[in-house]
N, CA, C and O of each residue as an XYZ file, in Angstrom:
776
protein
N      31.783   -251.725    113.107
C      31.856   -250.889    114.553
C      31.353   -249.459    113.832
O      31.541   -249.064    112.681
N      30.807   -248.982    114.689
C      30.840   -246.978    113.976
C      31.716   -246.371    114.571
O      32.257   -246.734    115.616
N      31.942   -245.342    113.925
C      32.883   -244.442    114.069
C      32.537   -243.914    115.402
O      31.336   -244.097    115.597
N      33.309   -243.137    116.728
C      32.922   -242.342    117.676
C      33.168   -241.121    116.828
O      34.037   -240.793    116.020
N      31.606   -240.337    117.525
C      31.550   -238.875    116.825
C      31.448   -238.062    118.483
O      30.831   -238.349    119.510
N      32.479   -236.831    118.069
C      32.369   -236.250    119.533
C      31.468   -235.176    119.205
O      31.320   -234.655    118.100
N      30.749   -234.838    120.527
C      29.419   -233.602    120.650
C      30.381   -232.493    119.872
O      30.018   -232.126    118.755
N      31.670   -231.925    120.475
C      32.235   -231.149    119.889
C      32.154   -230.632    118.244
O      32.086   -229.532    117.696
N      32.201   -232.040    117.782
C      32.539   -231.892    116.127
C      30.927   -231.633    115.495
O      30.585   -230.980    114.509
N      30.223   -232.300    116.330
C      28.782   -232.500    115.883
C      28.095   -230.922    116.264
O      27.206   -230.496    115.526
N      28.440   -230.312    117.144
C      28.283   -228.996    118.075
C      28.752   -227.845    116.355
O      28.031   -227.062    115.737
N      29.767   -228.132    116.183
C      30.715   -226.883    115.143
C      30.012   -227.151    113.704
O      29.797   -226.325    112.817
N      29.742   -228.418    113.723
C      28.713   -228.269    112.250
C      27.454   -228.358    112.108
O      26.863   -228.557    111.047
N      26.790   -228.157    113.614
C      25.339   -228.144    113.644
C      25.003   -226.299    113.401
O      24.003   -225.833    112.854
N      26.208   -225.488    114.013
C      26.033   -224.559    114.342
C      26.290   -223.696    112.563
O      25.778   -222.624    112.241
N      27.251   -224.599    111.635
C      27.308   -223.746    110.483
C      26.013   -224.043    109.432
O      25.720   -223.355    108.454
N      25.250   -225.388    109.959
C      24.451   -225.479    109.188
C      22.794   -225.100    109.446
O      21.950   -225.186    108.554
N      22.551   -224.727    110.647
C      22.369   -223.617    111.020
C      22.075   -222.444    110.671
O      20.946   -221.956    110.705
N      23.416   -221.733    110.191
C      23.421   -221.047    109.931
C      23.228   -220.842    108.477
O      22.490   -219.943    108.073
N      23.883   -221.663    107.646
C      23.690   -221.479    106.478
C      21.839   -221.860    105.780
O      21.472   -221.598    104.635
N      20.874   -222.592    107.005
C      19.503   -222.315    106.745
C      18.945   -220.974    106.799
O      18.174   -220.475    105.980
N      19.542   -220.303    108.129
C      19.280   -218.760    108.173
C      19.364   -218.409    107.131
O      18.253   -218.299    106.614
N      20.117   -218.169    106.536
C      20.757   -217.211    105.603
C      20.371   -217.780    104.179
O      20.826   -217.146    103.226
N      19.674   -218.776    103.933
C      18.464   -219.271    102.541
C      17.119   -218.060    102.641
O      16.453   -217.730    103.622
N      17.056   -217.603    101.256
C      16.052   -216.629    101.243
C      14.444   -216.951    101.541
O      13.520   -216.214    101.197
N      14.332   -218.022    102.148
C      13.015   -218.704    102.255
C      12.926   -219.265    103.503
O      12.098   -220.124    103.803
N      14.007   -218.664    104.465
C      13.734   -219.382    105.887
C      12.669   -218.833    107.004
O      11.969   -219.433    107.820
N      12.886   -217.024    106.612
C      11.349   -216.720    107.029
C      10.074   -217.159    106.730
O       9.145   -217.178    107.537
N      10.012   -217.584    105.338
C       8.748   -218.565    104.817
C       8.366   -219.468    105.462
O       7.166   -219.613    105.699
N       9.487   -220.464    105.995
C       9.620   -221.727    106.385
C       8.901   -221.449    108.157
O       7.960   -222.086    108.629
N       9.553   -220.513    108.744
C       9.061   -220.078    110.058
C       7.545   -219.831    109.783
O       6.704   -220.671    110.106
N       7.287   -218.888    109.297
C       5.870   -218.453    108.987
C       4.962   -219.825    109.128
O       4.145   -220.095    110.009
N       5.384   -220.650    107.917
C       4.511   -221.824    107.794
C       4.532   -222.875    108.786
O       3.532   -223.592    108.813
N       5.380   -223.097    109.535
C       5.783   -223.381    111.056
C       4.541   -223.048    112.222
O       3.799   -223.759    112.900
N       4.792   -221.208    112.022
C       3.800   -220.782    113.094
C       2.027   -220.990    113.000
O       1.159   -220.926    113.870
N       1.974   -221.236    111.667
C       0.618   -221.155    111.149
C      -0.102   -222.281    111.188
O      -1.329   -222.346    111.264
N       0.923   -223.473    111.116
C       0.751   -224.872    111.052
C      -0.332   -225.281    112.336
O      -1.201   -226.144    112.209
N      -0.062   -224.351    113.810
C      -0.837   -224.799    114.551
C      -2.394   -224.763    114.684
O      -3.043   -225.150    115.655
N      -2.849   -224.244    113.564
C      -3.887   -224.441    113.342
C      -4.752   -225.704    112.573
O      -5.927   -226.066    112.528
N      -3.668   -226.076    112.094
C      -4.290   -227.689    111.397
C      -3.783   -229.058    111.666
O      -3.704   -230.076    110.979
N      -3.445   -228.734    112.971
C      -2.536   -230.015    113.835
C      -3.755   -230.349    115.018
O      -4.421   -229.349    115.289
N      -4.086   -231.417    115.650
C      -4.396   -231.653    116.891
C      -3.292   -232.602    117.285
O      -2.786   -233.444    116.543
N      -2.994   -232.373    118.493
C      -2.015   -233.067    118.973
C      -2.166   -232.876    120.742
O      -1.963   -231.820    121.342
N      -2.544   -234.089    121.316
C      -2.991   -234.384    122.590
C      -2.106   -234.851    123.647
O      -2.523   -235.023    124.792
N      -0.405   -235.150    123.165
C       0.435   -235.916    123.875
C       1.465   -235.098    123.496
O       2.516   -235.424    124.049
N       1.546   -234.296    122.868
C       3.388   -233.378    122.620
C       2.959   -231.869    123.154
O       3.384   -231.565    124.269
N       2.479   -231.295    122.733
C       2.488   -229.648    123.372
C       2.019   -229.838    124.616
O       2.834   -229.653    125.519
N       0.553   -230.266    125.012
C      -0.155   -230.106    126.053
C       0.993   -230.537    127.161
O       0.853   -229.913    128.213
N       2.013   -231.395    127.157
C       2.904   -231.517    128.070
C       3.906   -229.911    128.892
O       4.596   -229.648    129.877
N       3.385   -229.299    127.749
C       4.283   -228.023    128.026
C       3.450   -227.072    129.310
O       2.237   -226.867    129.286
N       4.063   -226.738    130.024
C       2.979   -225.718    131.034
C       2.284   -224.253    130.643
O       2.847   -223.321    130.070
N       1.271   -224.293    130.988
C       0.557   -223.305    130.323
C       0.640   -223.025    128.624
O       0.840   -221.894    128.181
N       0.434   -224.375    127.639
C       1.165   -223.940    126.662
C       0.090   -223.032    125.478
O      -1.060   -223.395    125.227
N       0.532   -222.228    125.070
C       0.123   -221.511    123.786
C       0.569   -221.241    122.953
O       1.499   -220.436    122.904
N      -0.100   -222.007    121.679
C       0.473   -222.133    120.136
C       0.962   -220.997    119.823
O       2.055   -221.121    119.270
N       0.629   -219.974    119.938
C       0.950   -218.485    119.472
C       2.201   -218.267    120.023
O       3.187   -218.779    119.492
N       2.313   -217.485    121.146
C       3.173   -217.886    121.583
C       4.515   -218.207    122.026
O       5.543   -217.579    122.283
N       4.035   -219.720    122.020
C       5.367   -220.567    122.357
C       5.914   -220.917    120.835
O       6.852   -221.681    120.610
N       5.431   -220.473    120.204
C       5.736   -221.128    118.505
C       7.404   -220.338    118.282
O       8.369   -220.990    117.885
N       7.471   -218.956    118.601
C       9.213   -218.404    118.084
C       9.691   -219.533    118.472
O      10.042   -220.457    117.737
N       9.740   -219.479    120.317
C      10.893   -220.023    121.128
C      11.189   -221.617    120.186
O      12.246   -222.138    119.830
N       9.650   -222.077    119.994
C       9.740   -223.767    120.182
C      10.397   -224.005    118.718
O      11.035   -225.004    118.383
N      10.171   -223.127    118.099
C      10.754   -222.854    116.247
C      12.157   -222.981    116.325
O      12.749   -223.739    115.556
N      12.868   -222.177    117.354
C      14.300   -221.905    117.453
C      14.765   -223.130    117.817
O      15.747   -223.519    117.184
N      14.329   -223.851    118.668
C      14.847   -225.191    119.652
C      14.658   -226.284    118.468
O      15.588   -227.033    118.168
N      13.507   -226.330    117.865
C      13.468   -226.821    116.961
C      14.297   -227.253    115.532
O      14.532   -228.317    114.960
N      14.561   -226.010    115.319
C      15.566   -225.356    114.357
C      17.229   -226.069    114.690
O      17.932   -226.783    113.975
N      17.407   -225.637    115.780
C      18.583   -226.106    116.437
C      18.838   -227.990    116.597
O      19.890   -228.607    116.766
N      17.953   -228.307    116.513
C      17.715   -229.540    117.416
C      17.823   -230.740    115.489
O      18.346   -231.831    115.266
N      17.046   -229.768    114.572
C      17.186   -230.396    113.303
C      18.702   -230.443    112.699
O      19.109   -231.317    111.934
N      19.495   -229.288    113.208
C      20.627   -228.954    112.659
C      21.735   -230.021    113.442
O      22.455   -230.757    112.767
N      21.772   -230.016    114.680
C      22.250   -231.124    115.272
C      22.025   -232.632    114.637
O      22.947   -233.438    114.509
N      20.773   -232.864    114.292
C      20.547   -234.364    113.664
C      21.075   -234.327    112.103
O      21.567   -235.375    111.684
N      20.996   -232.989    111.049
C      21.847   -232.977    110.205
C      23.156   -233.021    109.886
O      23.714   -233.552    108.926
N      23.849   -232.030    111.351
C      25.629   -232.799    111.706
C      25.693   -234.037    111.643
O      26.548   -234.629    110.984
N      24.528   -234.758    112.520
C      25.259   -236.175    112.579
C      24.944   -236.926    111.782
O      25.410   -238.019    112.102
N      24.201   -237.009    110.559
C      23.712   -237.633    109.561
C      25.713   -237.335    108.537
O      26.507   -238.216    108.208
N      25.820   -236.072    108.385
C      27.226   -236.155    107.743
C      28.346   -236.703    108.516
O      29.291   -237.354    108.069
N      28.139   -236.382    109.652
C      29.388   -237.036    110.523
C      29.392   -238.625    110.491
O      30.340   -239.410    110.478
N      28.429   -238.776    110.486
C      28.262   -240.834    110.128
C      28.287   -241.089    108.873
O      27.466   -241.991    108.706
N      28.672   -240.862    108.069
C      28.573   -241.304    106.648
C      26.902   -241.554    105.914
O      26.451   -242.232    104.991
N      26.289   -240.480    107.030
C      24.423   -240.296    106.583
C      24.182   -241.857    106.959
O      24.024   -242.754    106.131
N      24.184   -241.963    107.973
C      23.759   -243.082    108.909
C      22.061   -242.551    109.604
O      21.975   -241.921    110.658
N      21.100   -242.875    108.941
C      19.862   -242.125    109.326
C      19.608   -242.637    110.737
O      19.056   -241.887    111.542
N      20.006   -243.967    111.114
C      20.084   -244.434    112.514
C      20.155   -243.399    113.933
O      19.360   -242.940    114.754
N      22.046   -243.340    113.577
C      22.062   -242.350    114.472
C      21.983   -241.090    114.348
O      22.119   -240.245    115.232
N      21.717   -240.913    113.024
C      21.357   -239.233    112.630
C      20.074   -239.037    113.725
O      20.093   -237.918    114.238
N      18.850   -239.998    114.229
C      18.134   -239.438    114.379
C      18.081   -239.374    115.790
O      17.635   -240.342    116.407
N      18.469   -238.384    116.373
C      18.687   -238.535    118.010
C      17.788   -237.882    118.640
O      17.120   -236.899    118.321
N      17.856   -239.004    120.289
C      16.526   -238.204    120.793
C      16.357   -237.101    120.947
O      17.182   -236.218    121.183
N      14.811   -237.027    120.777
C      14.250   -235.260    121.048
C      13.417   -235.216    122.105
O      12.801   -236.251    122.360
N      13.160   -233.749    123.150
C      12.082   -234.110    123.963
C      11.135   -234.056    122.836
O      11.524   -233.894    121.680
N       9.250   -234.260    123.330
C       8.687   -234.363    122.386
C       7.988   -233.249    122.007
O       7.174   -233.407    121.097
N       8.124   -232.053    122.535
C       7.653   -230.977    121.931
C       8.501   -230.163    121.331
O       8.265   -228.957    121.261
N       9.803   -230.816    120.724
C      10.740   -230.300    119.387
C      10.384   -231.181    118.570
O      10.475   -231.118    117.344
N       9.855   -232.260    119.372
C       9.753   -233.551    117.613
C       8.740   -232.940    117.269
O       8.893   -232.466    116.143
N       6.982   -232.548    118.060
C       6.187   -232.556    117.340
C       6.129   -231.281    116.447
O       5.342   -231.188    115.505
N       6.999   -230.318    116.795
C       7.295   -228.921    116.036
C       8.179   -229.588    114.502
O       8.003   -229.167    113.359
N       8.999   -230.562    114.865
C       9.548   -231.120    113.685
C       8.883   -231.641    112.876
O       9.437   -231.975    111.828
N       7.646   -231.869    113.032
C       6.121   -232.810    111.871
C       5.905   -231.641    111.345
O       5.855   -231.634    110.115
N       5.709   -230.295    112.076
C       4.879   -229.333    111.423
C       5.896   -228.579    110.567
O       5.436   -227.827    109.709
N       7.009   -228.670    110.672
C       8.685   -228.095    110.455
C       8.268   -229.212    108.791
O       8.202   -228.474    107.807
N       8.030   -230.646    108.466
C       8.524   -231.172    107.884
C       7.098   -231.441    106.453
O       6.928   -231.734    105.269
N       6.355   -231.036    107.824
C       5.127   -230.390    106.450
C       4.560   -229.480    105.565
O       3.457   -229.397    105.025
N       6.219   -228.403    105.533
C       6.568   -227.703    104.615
C       7.288   -228.357    103.682
O       8.304   -227.840    103.216
N       6.809   -229.704    103.252
C       7.798   -230.351    102.579
C       8.325   -229.511    101.157
O       9.514   -229.603    100.851
N       7.692   -228.959    100.585
C       8.338   -228.099     98.838
C       8.889   -226.931     99.298
O       9.481   -226.260     98.453
N       8.835   -226.406    100.725
C       9.766   -225.154    100.760
C      10.868   -225.879    101.352
O      11.977   -225.420    101.077
N      10.834   -226.989    102.162
C      11.857   -227.640    102.556
C      12.857   -228.287    101.595
O      14.068   -228.362    101.805
N      12.292   -228.687    100.651
C      12.758   -229.151     99.484
C      13.732   -228.095     98.633
O      14.940   -228.160     98.409
N      12.877   -227.234     98.298
C      14.063   -226.285     97.815
C      15.022   -225.710     98.690
O      16.142   -225.516     98.219
N      14.798   -225.392     99.904
C      15.725   -225.012    101.136
C      17.275   -226.160    100.630
O      18.382   -225.819    100.215
N      16.832   -227.237    100.841
C      17.712   -228.303    100.781
C      18.702   -228.339     99.554
O      19.915   -228.547     99.580
N      17.626   -228.004     98.132
C      18.442   -227.890     96.868
C      19.527   -226.929     96.953
O      20.691   -227.198     96.656
N      19.048   -225.618     97.436
C      19.644   -224.741     97.709
C      21.326   -224.977     98.665
O      22.454   -224.890     98.179
N      20.942   -225.289    100.130
C      22.233   -225.256    100.697
C      22.774   -226.541    100.691
O      23.376   -226.847    101.720
N      22.709   -227.504     99.661
C      23.116   -229.323     99.798
C      23.227   -229.991    101.319
O      23.890   -230.915    101.788
N      22.177   -228.996    101.892
C      22.032   -229.965    103.420
C      20.600   -230.237    103.671
O      19.633   -229.500    103.476
N      20.669   -231.706    104.245
C      19.387   -232.450    104.059
C      18.794   -232.129    105.311
O      19.623   -231.960    106.205
N      17.923   -232.031    105.549
C      17.010   -231.928    107.009
C      16.379   -233.406    107.042
O      15.577   -234.031    106.349
N      17.446   -233.748    108.649
C      16.955   -235.378    108.715
C      15.614   -235.491    109.801
O      15.116   -234.830    110.712
N      15.436   -236.466    109.251
C      13.801   -236.685    110.408
C      13.209   -237.893    109.576
O      12.720   -237.813    108.449
N      13.380   -239.271    110.519
C      12.945   -240.617    110.084
C      12.055   -240.887    111.381
O      12.621   -241.469    112.306
N      10.856   -240.560    111.523
C      10.107   -241.555    112.476
C      10.629   -242.923    112.724
O      10.929   -243.235    113.876
N      10.758   -243.735    111.787
C      10.707   -244.906    111.969
C      12.028   -245.394    112.671
O      12.109   -246.467    113.270
N      13.017   -244.523    112.538
C      14.221   -245.079    113.398
C      14.585   -244.242    114.547
O      15.745   -244.147    114.949
N      13.215   -243.413    115.265
C      13.287   -243.284    116.823
C      13.095   -244.593    117.506
O      12.268   -245.496    117.384
N      14.156   -244.393    118.284
C      14.101   -245.163    119.445
C      12.811   -244.809    119.983
O      12.355   -243.716    119.649
N      11.846   -245.876    121.107
C      10.875   -245.706    121.904
C       9.662   -244.810    120.563
O       9.608   -243.586    120.438
N       9.131   -245.449    120.033
C       8.118   -244.870    118.834
C       7.286   -243.917    119.704
O       7.533   -242.826    119.190
N       6.481   -243.708    120.678
C       5.946   -243.083    121.338
C       6.598   -241.931    121.550
O       5.823   -241.010    121.809
N       8.249   -241.505    121.530
C       8.945   -240.063    121.321
C       9.109   -240.008    123.062
O       8.879   -240.947    123.824
N       9.661   -238.369    123.508
C      10.030   -238.459    124.703
C      11.423   -239.414    124.942
O      11.838   -238.981    126.017
N      11.967   -240.033    124.689
C      13.589   -240.425    125.182
C      14.529   -240.282    125.313
O      15.527   -240.982    125.485
N      14.163   -238.710    125.200
C      15.294   -237.604    125.517
C      15.459   -237.180    126.873
O      14.602   -236.706    127.619
N      16.604   -237.395    127.086
C      17.205   -237.339    128.864
C      18.629   -236.574    129.097
O      19.665   -236.791    128.468
N      18.413   -235.506    130.283
C      19.584   -234.305    130.659
C      20.660   -235.407    130.674
O      20.569   -236.519    131.194
N      21.818   -234.813    129.920
C      23.325   -235.042    130.110
C      23.497   -235.819    128.963
O      24.612   -235.682    128.460
N      22.563   -236.778    128.251
C      22.637   -237.712    127.014
C      23.319   -237.102    125.759
O      23.438   -235.878    125.822
N      23.770   -237.667    124.683
C      24.460   -237.004    123.977
C      23.867   -236.272    122.998
O      24.463   -235.912    121.983
N      22.720   -236.028    123.244
C      21.904   -235.070    121.941
C      22.141   -233.586    123.005
O      22.427   -232.462    122.592
N      21.956   -233.939    124.244
C      22.183   -232.705    125.557
C      23.228   -232.268    124.884
O      23.014   -231.388    124.050
N      24.732   -232.810    125.090
C      25.992   -232.526    125.048
C      26.100   -232.411    123.854
O      27.248   -231.978    123.749
N      25.633   -232.511    122.698
C      25.713   -231.628    121.536
C      24.950   -230.368    121.479
O      25.217   -229.449    120.705
N      23.724   -230.368    122.571
C      23.435   -228.836    122.078
C      23.913   -228.163    123.064
O      23.814   -226.940    122.962
N      24.532   -228.690    124.233
C      25.252   -227.439    125.031
C      26.312   -227.227    124.140
O      26.169   -226.248    123.408
N      27.496   -227.983    123.985
C      28.370   -227.549    122.787
C      28.008   -226.452    122.100
O      28.449   -225.337    122.379
N      27.182   -226.675    121.154
C      26.479   -225.727    120.205
C      25.796   -224.395    120.334
O      26.024   -223.356    119.714
N      24.679   -224.712    121.515
C      23.882   -223.441    121.825
C      23.838   -223.075    122.685
O      23.144   -222.073    122.851
N      24.570   -223.671    123.809
C      24.248   -223.608    125.487
C      23.443   -224.303    126.171
O      23.466   -225.521    125.994
N      22.591   -223.780    127.053
C      21.824   -224.463    127.713
C      20.528   -224.664    127.123
O      20.056   -223.703    126.515
N      19.679   -226.017    127.203
C      18.497   -225.832    126.369
C      17.211   -225.018    127.205
O      17.559   -224.433    128.231
N      16.082   -224.965    126.912
C      15.110   -224.149    126.941
C      14.148   -225.103    127.813
O      13.252   -225.690    127.208
N      14.261   -225.255    128.953
C      13.682   -225.927    130.112
C      12.280   -226.132    129.673
O      11.595   -227.132    129.893
N      11.992   -225.234    129.130
C      10.186   -224.861    129.423
C       9.874   -225.938    127.758
O       8.725   -226.237    127.435
N      10.600   -226.191    127.260
C      10.394   -227.497    125.751
C      11.248   -228.937    125.966
O      10.951   -229.974    125.374
N      12.316   -228.814    126.883
C      13.337   -229.710    126.390
C      13.166   -230.438    128.120
O      13.849   -230.355    129.141
N      11.441   -231.393    127.630
C      10.982   -231.984    128.850
C      12.185   -233.308    128.721
O      12.821   -233.480    127.681
N      12.342   -234.094    129.833
C      13.107   -234.827    129.731
C      12.184   -236.179    129.643
O      10.988   -235.890    129.596
N      12.437   -237.511    129.609
C      11.513   -238.714    129.417
C      10.573   -238.982    130.496
O       9.349   -238.928    130.375
N      11.290   -239.311    131.692
C      10.356   -239.315    133.263
C       9.491   -238.473    132.993
O       8.355   -238.823    132.672
N       9.944   -236.907    133.090
C       9.061   -236.162    133.145
C       7.764   -235.883    132.451
O       6.779   -235.181    132.680
N       8.153   -236.713    131.508
C       7.396   -236.717    129.844
C       6.360   -237.424    130.253
O       5.237   -236.929    130.346
N       6.692   -238.927    130.601
C       5.918   -239.933    130.973
C       4.494   -239.322    132.334
O       3.266   -239.286    132.415
N       5.624   -238.975    133.107
C       4.389   -238.209    134.568
C       3.694   -237.334    133.868
O       2.485   -237.433    134.076
N       4.008   -236.492    133.095
C       2.917   -235.409    132.131
C       1.688   -236.258    131.678
O       0.525   -236.052    132.024
N       2.118   -237.215    130.874
C       1.787   -238.080    129.859
C       0.325   -238.414    130.789
O      -0.825   -238.043    130.555
N       0.935   -239.383    132.089
C      -0.191   -240.108    132.827
C      -1.198   -238.881    133.496
O      -2.349   -239.300    133.622
N      -1.044   -237.659    133.889
C      -2.030   -236.561    134.016
C      -2.993   -236.406    132.992
O      -4.222   -236.475    133.008
N      -2.042   -236.146    131.958
C      -3.068   -236.092    130.583
C      -4.567   -237.224    130.554
O      -5.766   -236.966    130.659
N      -3.694   -238.748    130.330
C      -4.595   -239.506    130.459
C      -5.640   -239.655    131.596
O      -6.578   -240.380    131.262
N      -5.717   -239.169    132.817
C      -6.528   -238.846    133.375
C      -7.429   -238.053    133.125
O      -8.621   -238.297    133.306
N      -6.998   -237.063    132.701
C      -7.972   -235.857    132.109
C      -8.626   -236.079    131.005
O      -9.791   -235.717    130.847
N      -7.933   -236.700    130.126
C      -8.522   -236.774    128.679
C      -9.897   -238.206    128.727
O     -10.947   -238.430    128.124
N      -9.376   -238.641    129.427
C     -10.421   -240.096    129.558
C     -11.779   -239.787    129.791
O     -12.723   -240.184    129.108
N     -11.849   -238.856    131.063
C     -13.129   -238.042    131.218
C     -13.696   -237.528    130.221
O     -14.920   -237.477    130.338
N     -13.261   -237.109    129.240
C     -14.081   -236.665    128.012
C     -14.078   -237.879    126.711
O     -14.579   -237.549    125.636
N     -13.635   -238.941    126.836
C     -13.695   -239.849    125.740
C     -12.326   -239.925    125.104
O     -12.110   -241.057    124.670
N     -11.116   -238.888    124.871
C      -9.915   -239.495    124.678
C      -9.022   -240.617    125.758
O      -8.756   -240.554    126.958
N      -8.724   -241.644    124.683
C      -8.036   -242.755    125.540
C      -6.825   -242.922    124.385
O      -6.626   -242.414    123.281
N      -6.061   -243.993    125.298
C      -4.814   -244.649    124.599
C      -4.373   -243.540    124.061
O      -4.730   -243.410    122.891
N      -3.550   -242.458    124.597
C      -2.654   -241.364    124.184
C      -3.202   -240.976    123.119
O      -2.322   -240.545    122.373
N      -4.495   -240.884    122.527
C      -4.927   -239.759    122.035
C      -5.062   -240.230    120.542
O      -5.327   -239.642    119.494
N      -4.765   -241.568    120.882
C      -5.456   -242.788    119.004
C      -6.789   -242.654    119.140
O      -7.474   -242.260    118.196
N      -7.191   -242.894    120.056
C      -8.749   -242.786    119.974
C      -9.798   -242.074    120.755
O      -9.921   -242.028    121.979
N     -10.499   -241.550    119.870
C     -11.775   -240.266    120.515
C     -13.103   -241.175    120.325
O     -13.378   -241.984    119.439
N     -13.819   -240.764    121.448
C     -15.046   -241.286    121.694
C     -15.838   -239.965    122.270
O     -16.902   -240.063    122.880
N     -15.302   -238.944    122.048
C     -15.629   -237.311    122.640
C     -17.445   -237.055    122.689
O     -18.045   -236.503    123.612
N     -18.054   -237.619    121.446
C     -19.707   -237.390    121.158
C     -20.129   -238.209    121.818
O     -21.095   -237.980    122.545
N     -19.454   -239.578    121.760
C     -20.261   -240.694    122.711
C     -20.338   -240.574    124.259
O     -21.265   -240.949    124.977
N     -19.082   -239.928    124.656
C     -19.212   -239.614    125.915
C     -19.554   -238.313    126.405
O     -19.216   -238.023    127.552
N     -20.328   -237.286    125.525
C     -20.637   -236.477    125.815
C     -22.696   -236.552    125.837
O     -23.405   -235.747    126.440
N     -23.143   -237.627    125.082
C     -24.092   -238.030    125.020
C     -24.497   -239.204    126.095
O     -25.595   -239.758    126.147
N     -23.777   -239.367    126.633
C     -23.926   -240.377    127.948
C     -24.431   -239.635    129.193
O     -24.594   -240.244    130.251
């Protein structure tokens, strides 16, 4: 039987974790690495579900949301006795995608983890619904976030149902240029030649 963890406990620890990370001397570099990562990342179904997405203009706020989400996951990891599955809280797709940019700063993150003693928690194989987008308004993640940081940024915290609706729109648009299977297959050159 697993221990019940209250959102308030997660929130309190998450705020402490985020403050500790922000105080790290390389936190600014972590932000810069994530902001620059947008030019090295092709993403067809994560960031594009954000209305009028702009990789440069949206990066600061999206990074903030992602660091908050990561702090919640790290808090949950500690409070559950290091249970990776329970710590892999459902996130909205854009925040999850930015967490991948964060994890790409592996060496830097390793140094921050060593200095702070706090692990960044992200395990794709532990996510429910491997396609992502399992977050919903009012769920445990949302309760923890609200208790820790206040209202979510609606621009990025797109729930599962709306994520799927937007992805279906993208399916139609992308198919016309040869991108299918939610970005897993691309025959753009073949489609252009036809």
